[in-house]
N, C-alpha and C positions, 0 to 999 in steps of 0.2 A: 149674182149680178143680174140686173134686169136686162131685157132685150134692148131697150133704148140706151141703157148705160153702156152695153157692150160696144155699140157703134161709136161711143165717145172715146173710150180708151181701150187699149189692147195689151195683153200680156201673152207672149208666146216664147217657145224655146226654138232657137235656130243656131246651128254651128256652135254648140256647146255654150251658148249664152242665153240668158233670159233677156228678152227684148221687151221693154216697157215703152209703149208708144202713147204719148200724150198729145193729141191732135190740136190744131189751131183754135178751134172754137169750143174747147172743153169747158163745160160747166161742171164744177166738182162740189158736191155737198158733203156734209159731215158723214152721212151714211155710206157714201162711196169710199171714204177713207179706209175703213176696215176691209171692205171688199177688195180694194186694190192691193192692200198689204197681204191679205189672204191669198190672192191670186199669185203674187210674187212668191210667197212662201211655198205654195203648192208647186209652182214651176221649179223652184230651187230643189225641192224635195224629190223631184223626179230623178235626180242623180245626173252625173256626168256633166254638170254645169260648172264652168270655170269663172264666169263673170256675169255681171248685169250691165246691159246697155240701156240707158234711158234716153229716149228721143223726145226732147222738149220742143214742141212746136207751138205751145201755148202762146197766144198773142199778148195777153194781159199779164200783169204781175201774178205770181203764184198765190193762190188762196191759202189761208191757214190750214184748211182741210187737206189740200193737196200736199202741202209741206209736211203735215203730220203723217200722211200716208207714205211719203218717201222716207221719212225718218224711221217709221215703224218697219217698212220693208227692208231698209238697210240693216236694222238690228236683227230682224228675223233671218235674213240671208247670212249675216255674219255668224249668227249662232249655228248655222249649218255649214260654216267654213267657207262661204263665198264672200270674199272681202274686196274683190277687184270690180270696181264700178267705173264705167265710162259714160259720161254725160255728154250728149250731143245737142247743140242748139245753134241756130243761125247767129244769135247774138251771144257772144262769148260772156258778156256780163251776166246774162240770165243763167247760163250753164255754170259759171263760177259761183253764183249765188246759191244754186242748188247744191253744188259740190261742197261748199263751205259748211252747209248745214247737216250733212250726212255723217253720223258718228260711226266709228269702228270700221271704216272702209278705206281702201286705197283708191284715190280718185284721179282720173284724167279727164280733161275737158277737150272737146273736139268741135270743129265747125261743121262737120258732116259725118254721116254714118260710115262712109267708105274709109275715112281716116281712122275712125274708132276701131273698125274691124281689122284694118291693116296692122294697127298697133297690137291688137290682141293676138294676131297670128304668130 
């Protein structure tokens, strides 16, 4: 991932969860799709991860590249046994749209990160 790209999205492990943060002004191109999926796969592979929490703060509709990255990430995580995904978005419609497109995962949609983490506990 490039230095500029890192400031645009973030993947980290916290409290037995891979947290994928997609910030408000995210500009996502085709090249970033594979890098995001690889970052999620690497975080899942670190072990002791029970779920993935996706924080969708993107203001505009999701691009095809971002959609592809999330689908690829879900498949890679499921292949490693992580099928519990929590999608967090201020607009439930956007979170539901993301959740509907992810294959092979159990999905829950939340309005904020605190709710998602409380459900996971």
